[in-house]
N, C-alpha and C positions, 0 to 999 in steps of 0.2 A: 766164727763158729756159728753154725746154724742153731736156731732156737730149739730144734728138736734134739740136739745133742747136749745142750746146757744142763739138763737134768740127769744125764747118764752118770752113774757112779764112777768116781776116779779110782785108779789103781796106783800102786806104788811107782810103777814105771812112768805114769802120767805126771806124778808129783816130781819125780827126778828130772824130767824134761823141763819143767817150769823152774826148778831150782837152778839148773844149768843156765837157763836164759836170764835169771836174776843175777847169777854170778857174772855173766857177761855185762849186764847193765851196771853192776858195781865196778867192774874192771874198766869200763869205758867212761866212768864218771857220771852216768845217768842217774844212779841211785847213791845216796850217802849210806854210811854203815848202819845207821839207825833204821832207815827205811828198808834196807836190804834185810836186816834181822827180822823186822816185823813181817815182811812179805814171806820170808822163808818159813817162819813159824806158821803163818796162815796157810802156806802151801801144804805143809805136813798135816795140818788140821782139816784141810778141804775135803769135802765129801763128794762134790760133783765136778764135772769138767767145766761147768760154768763158773764156779768159784775160782778154779785155777786160771781160767781165761781172764778173769777180771784182774788178777794180780800182775799180768803182763800187758794189759790193753794199751798202756801208754808207752810201751817200749817198742823199738823197731822189731820186725819179724826176724827170724833166724838168718835169713838170707835176703838182703835188700839191695 
């Protein structure tokens, strides 16, 4: 994500996209249940797109 978009306010749809990516990470064994739970809570509390991007930075993109 470009630096110019990191500060853009996140919407509910943005948060849901990230939660789905976290669910895939859990299902694939990339996240344990505790880390998944922490990240999901952080996703719903995120105010910006940058905060959301940070939650999935260490996971593979949707299609790779």
